[in-house]
N, C-alpha and C positions, 0 to 999 in steps of 0.2 A: 114459358116452359116450366113445368114442375121440376124441382131439384130436391135432392136429399141433403140435409145438413149432416154434420158428423155424428149427431145423436141418432140419426135414422128417422127423424120426424120431418114430414114434408114442410117445406118453407116456400110459400107462394110469393113472398115479398121481395126476395133477393133476385137481382138480375141474373141471367144465365151466365154472363161473362164473369161476374164476381164469384159465382159458385164454382166455375171451372178453375179460377185462380186459387180458390181455397182448396180444391181437390188436389191441384198440382203441388201447392205448398205442403199439404198434409203428407203426400207421397214422398216429397223431398225430406221432410222431417223424419219420417219413418225410416228413410234410407241412411240418415246420418250415422247411426251407430254402426251400420255395416261398413260404411265408407271409412269411418275413423278406425275400425278394427281391421281393415284389409291389410294383407301382406303386401309389401313392396317387392314384386317379383322381378327377378332377373332371369332371362331366358338364355339357355345355352344348348345348342344342338351338338351332340357328340356321339359317335358310334350308333347304337341302336335306340338312343333315347333323345327326347327333347326335355331337358331338365328346367323346371321352374323352381327357383330357390331364392330365399332372401339373401342379401349380401353376406358372404362368409369368406374366410381366408382361402386363397387359391389352393394351398396344399391340402386343406380339408376337402374341398370340392373334388380335387383330383383323386383323393382316396375313395370318396363316394363313387366316382365314375368307374374307377378300377373294380371296386366291389360289384357294382351294378352289372358291368359287362360279364364278370365271372358268373353271376347268378343267371344272367340271360342265357349264357351258353349251357349252364347246367339244366335249365328248364327245356331248352331246345333239344338237348341230347335225350332227355326223358321222353318228350313227345314225338321227336323225329321230324319236327318242322319249325319254322320261324315265321313270325308275322312279316308281311311285305312292308308295312309302314313302320316308322319309328314310334316308340311308345312314349306319350307325354306323361311325365311324372311331376307332381307337385310335392316338393320336399319341405315339410314343416319343421321349424325349429321351436315352435310355440305350441304346446299341447292345446291350449284353449282355442287358438286360431284353427287348429285342425278340427276340433270337435264342433266349432261353429260352422265350418264349411261342409261337414258331413252329418249335420244334425238330422235326426229322424232315422238314422241308420244304426240299428243295433243298440249297444249300451255304452257305458263309460269305458268299457274294456276294449273298444274298437281301436286298432292301431293302423289299419290300412283298408282302403276301399278301391276296388276296380270297377269302372263303369262300362257297361257293354255298349251303350249307344255311341260313345265317342272314343272308347279305348283309354280313357284317362285313368291314371293311378294316383291316388292321394295317399301320402305316407307320413306317419308320425315318425320323424327322425330324431326325436329326443332320446330314444332308448330307455325311457322310463319303465316301459312294460315289456319290451322285447327288443332284441337287436334289429336294427333297420334292415340288415342284409337278409335275415331270416324272414321278416315280414314281407320284404320285397319278393322273395321267391314264391311265397304264397300268392301274392297279388299278381305277379307275373304269370303264374299258371292260369289264373282266371283271364287275364288279358290275352294270353295265347289262345285259350279256348274260344273267347269271343271273336278273335280274328279269324279263326278257322270255321266256326259254326254259325256266327252271326246270331240271328234270332232263334236258331235251332239249339242254342245253348240251353234253353229252357227244357229241351227234351231229355237232357241228362238228369238222372235222379240227383237230389241234393247230396245224398250220401256219397255218390260217385264223384261229383264235382268238388265237394269240400274235402273228401278223403284224399283225392289226388293232389289237391293244393296243400293239404297238411303233409303228405308224403314228400312233396317237393320242398317244403320249408324245412322239415326235420325228420328224415326217415327213421322209423322205428325207435322213437324215444322211450326211455325206461318208464316215464310216467304214464304212457298209454297202457302198457301191460299192467301197471299197478292199478290204474283206474278200472280196467276191464276185469281184473281179478276181484276187486271189491264189488263191482256191479254184478258179476257172476254169482258171488256169494250171497248178495242181497236179492238176487232174482230180478234185477232192474235192467237187464239187456233188452233193447228195443228191436223189434223186427224191422227189416229193411223196408217193408211196405209202409211202415209208419214214419220212415225217414226219407220218403220220396220227395216231398214238397216242403217240409219244414221240420225243424228239430223241436222236440217237446220243451215247452217253457220250464226252466228250472233244471233241465237235464242236458243242457247243451254240452257240458264237459264230457259226459259219457257218450253222447251222440257223435261228437267230433272224434273221440278215441275209437269208437266202434267203426265209424266210417273209414278212418285211416287204416285200421287193422284189416278190414274187409278188402280194401283196395290193395294193400300190400300182400294179402293172400292171393288176390286175383292176378297181379302184375306178372309173376313168373309164368303163369299159364297163358298169358297173352304174349309176352315178349314185346320189345319196342315196335316191331312191325305190326304185331297184332293190335296194339293200342292205337297205332296210327290208322290202321284199317277200320277199327271200330269208330273212331272219330270221323273219318271220311264218310263212312256209311251213314252215320247220324246226320252229318252235314248235308248229304245228298237226299235226305228225306226218310231214311230207314228208322223205324222205332228203335229205341235203345235196347229193349229186350231182345229183339230179333238180331240186331247187330252183335250183341253180347253172345248169343248162342252161336252165331256164324263164326266168330273169331276165337272164342274160348271153349266152345262145345258145351257150355253150361247155361241152363236157364237161371233166372234170378233165384228161384226157389232152390235149385240144386246148389248154387253158389252159397246161399245162406246156410243150407243144411251141412255142407262140407265144412264151411268155416266154423259153424257152431260146434261141430264135432271136434275139430282141431282145437278150438278155444277150450272146450271142456277137458280134453286130454292134457293140454299144457298146464292148466291151472288146477286140475284135480289134486296133484301132488302138493301144490301150494296150500290148498285148503286142508288136506290131510295133515300136513306139517303144522298148520295153524292150530288144528284141533288136537293133534297127538303130542306135539312137543311140550306144550304146557302141562299135559298129563304126565309125560315122562319126567318133567322137572319136578312136579309135585311128588311123584313116586320116589325120586332121588332124595327129596327133602324128608319125606316120611322115613325112608330107609336110614338116612343119616341120623335122624332124631332117635330112631329105635336103637341104632348102633351106639350112639352117644349114651343113651340111657343104660344100655347093657354094660358099657365100659364103666360108667359111674357106679352101678350096682356092684360090679366086680371089685372096683377100687375100694368101696366102702367095706366090702367083706374082708378084703386083705388088711385094711386098716384095723378093723375090729380084731382080726386074728393076731396081728402084730402087737397091738397096744392093749388088748384086753387084760392080760395078767397084771400089767403095770398099773392099769387103772384101778384094779382091786386094792392096791396098796394105798390109794388116796381116798378110799371110801371112808366116810365118817362113821365112827363107832355108834352103836345103838345107845 
């Protein structure tokens, strides 16, 4: 039987059994780095979670569990439902091990991942980039959606999915308004149609901020029951646009138009201030300089009037 040697060149001289052994040996050698770098997981089932963690102090683990249960309830209250099954969470204390296990997903800035096919959440618990509790809320939102919608989760626009997760993690943070104000001034706001399936490379920060702001504009119009009905409609096969119209009374176009108008109103004064106040400051400086010059001229005149006659006494004779 013809076999392929590791270089990819056909080798007709080696017996098939030897070739198979070499293939197995090659696979084992390739797996050694992964095996050596693998975490030694301890599994603990408690409350709504199955926690996979490296050995850590009991009191530290208890604090994590308490925080996780609080985040679970917070996301459940937002969506109006809870998953039937406990959520498996892999809690990493080593950043490099986390990146190794989620390789191929996003960038170096990734701190959490939720997988739809098995409901697993992988979490960087080092706290180097973000508090674990905040990251967990974001990923739990995704896990909740997967549990309710299954494969239909892909029907949700990316701006809605990520905007809802960002809202769950940290509602209305100041840096979102700052990012949007800057983007509005630069004319770099992206339409929702362009954020449906992916975020523009290099503009992810603005895309996340925009998505969160749009969702937070929409949520009061839906209310908790409306959000739950929207998700149930999508899960049952309804297109997102139709479910949105039925629950909020808005088409995606109307939602974007109203949100854009609100955004412009909110930040117009900011940009007016940005443009006007420096001008006001310059005007004050100019006025101050003119006033100072006027005072100095007046002082020189007074000095000359007071000291002029005496100065004449010290004039040198011709």
